[in-house]
C-alpha positions as CSV (number, residue, x, y, z in Angstrom):
1,X,46.9,-22.8,-58.5
2,X,44.8,-19.7,-57.7
3,X,42.1,-19.4,-55.2
4,X,38.6,-19.5,-56.7
5,X,36.5,-16.3,-56.2
6,X,34.1,-18.3,-53.8
7,X,37.1,-19.2,-51.5
8,X,38.2,-15.6,-51.4
9,X,34.8,-14.4,-50.7
10,X,34.3,-16.9,-47.9
11,X,37.7,-16.0,-46.3
12,X,36.7,-12.3,-46.5
13,X,33.4,-13.0,-44.7
14,X,35.3,-15.0,-41.9
15,X,37.8,-12.1,-41.5
16,X,34.9,-9.5,-41.3
17,X,33.1,-11.7,-38.7
18,X,36.4,-11.9,-36.6
19,X,36.8,-8.1,-36.8
20,X,33.1,-7.5,-35.8
21,X,33.6,-9.8,-32.8
22,X,36.8,-8.0,-31.7
23,X,35.0,-4.6,-32.0
24,X,32.1,-5.8,-29.9
25,X,34.5,-7.2,-27.3
26,X,36.4,-3.9,-27.1
27,X,33.1,-2.0,-26.7
28,X,32.1,-4.3,-23.8
29,X,35.4,-3.8,-22.1
30,X,35.1,0.0,-22.4
31,X,31.5,-0.1,-20.9
32,X,32.7,-2.3,-18.1
33,X,35.4,0.4,-17.0
34,X,33.0,2.5,-15.0
35,X,33.9,4.4,-12.0
36,X,33.2,2.9,-8.7
37,X,31.5,6.1,-7.5
38,X,29.1,5.9,-10.4
39,X,27.9,2.5,-9.2
40,X,27.2,3.4,-5.6
41,X,23.4,3.9,-4.6
42,X,22.4,5.6,-1.5
43,X,19.2,5.1,0.5
44,X,17.4,8.3,1.8
45,X,15.5,8.7,5.1
46,X,12.3,7.4,3.3
47,X,13.8,4.2,2.0
48,X,14.1,5.4,-1.6
49,X,17.3,4.8,-3.6
50,X,19.2,7.9,-4.9
51,X,22.5,8.8,-6.5
52,X,23.3,11.4,-3.8
53,X,24.4,10.6,-0.3
54,X,21.9,11.4,2.5
55,X,22.0,14.7,4.4
56,X,23.6,14.1,7.8
57,X,21.4,16.9,9.4
58,X,18.3,14.8,8.7
59,X,19.7,11.7,10.3
60,X,17.6,10.3,13.1
61,X,18.9,8.2,16.0
62,X,16.8,5.0,16.7
63,X,17.0,3.2,19.9
64,X,17.6,-0.6,19.6
65,X,14.7,-1.2,22.1
66,X,12.3,0.7,19.8
67,X,12.8,-1.7,16.9
68,X,9.9,-4.3,16.9
69,X,10.5,-7.5,15.0
70,X,7.4,-9.6,14.1
71,X,3.8,-9.0,14.7
72,X,3.0,-6.3,17.2
73,X,1.1,-7.3,20.4
74,X,-2.7,-7.1,19.9
75,X,-4.3,-4.2,21.9
76,X,-8.1,-4.4,21.8
77,X,-9.8,-1.2,20.8
78,X,-11.4,0.9,23.6
79,X,-15.2,1.5,23.9
80,X,-14.7,5.1,22.6
81,X,-12.8,3.9,19.5
82,X,-15.6,1.5,18.6
83,X,-18.4,4.0,19.2
84,X,-19.6,5.9,16.0
85,X,-22.1,8.7,15.5
86,X,-24.7,8.9,12.8
87,X,-28.1,10.1,11.8
88,X,-31.2,8.0,11.4
89,X,-32.3,8.1,7.8
90,X,-35.2,5.6,8.0
91,X,-36.9,3.9,11.0
92,X,-40.2,1.9,10.7
93,X,-41.4,1.3,14.3
94,X,-44.1,-1.0,13.2
95,X,-41.7,-3.4,11.6
96,X,-38.9,-2.7,14.1
97,X,-36.0,-1.9,11.8
98,X,-34.3,1.0,10.0
99,X,-31.0,2.4,8.7
100,X,-28.4,4.8,10.2
101,X,-26.0,6.8,8.0
102,X,-22.5,6.9,9.7
103,X,-21.3,10.5,9.8
104,X,-17.6,9.4,9.5
105,X,-17.7,7.0,6.6
106,X,-21.2,7.9,5.0
107,X,-22.0,4.2,5.2
108,X,-25.7,3.1,5.6
109,X,-26.0,0.6,8.6
110,X,-28.9,-1.6,9.4
111,X,-30.5,-1.3,12.8
112,X,-33.0,-3.5,14.5
113,X,-35.4,-2.5,17.3
114,X,-33.9,-5.1,19.6
115,X,-30.5,-3.3,19.5
116,X,-31.8,0.1,20.7
117,X,-31.1,1.4,24.2
118,X,-33.5,4.4,23.8
119,X,-36.4,4.9,21.3
120,X,-35.4,6.6,18.1
121,X,-37.1,8.2,15.1
122,X,-36.0,9.6,11.6
123,X,-33.5,12.5,11.6
124,X,-32.3,11.7,15.2
125,X,-28.5,11.9,15.9
126,X,-27.4,8.6,17.6
127,X,-24.3,6.9,18.8
128,X,-23.8,3.2,18.0
129,X,-21.2,0.4,17.4
130,X,-21.0,-1.9,14.4
131,X,-21.1,-5.6,14.6
132,X,-21.4,-8.1,11.8
133,X,-24.9,-9.5,11.5
134,X,-26.2,-12.4,9.5
135,X,-26.5,-10.1,6.3
136,X,-23.7,-7.7,6.9
137,X,-22.8,-4.9,9.3
138,X,-25.5,-3.9,11.8
139,X,-25.7,-1.2,14.4
140,X,-25.8,-2.3,18.1
141,X,-26.1,-0.4,21.4
142,X,-27.9,2.5,19.6
143,X,-28.3,5.5,21.9
144,X,-29.9,8.9,21.3
145,X,-27.6,11.9,21.4
146,X,-29.1,14.9,22.9
């Protein structure tokens, strides 16, 4: 008895699927045969990964004592670090408040007459410190700069 054409067709498809599977497996094996040196990654002095080894001339020696693990110890800022300078953009002596423009950050800061150490007027250069008030940052310890 001879095989029907459907049976032959089915067997051909099965054989083709087996051949495709074998080809794919062979390709995967060839891709996996990479050189070990191609897989190595190096880290440069900035912590970035690269394919080239780092330059030994740029190597820095780090002492074990200099490595700090964890949160660094809190060092409170000094009076000089907290003090800022600015220019009085508006001050109403009758109402007792105004605004100072910080020369460093260009931020406008509220100032109240109770926080003045010397009398000020508009366009005066002043030194001050910033503290958080009820409605945001406010200038305190305001002194006139001569």
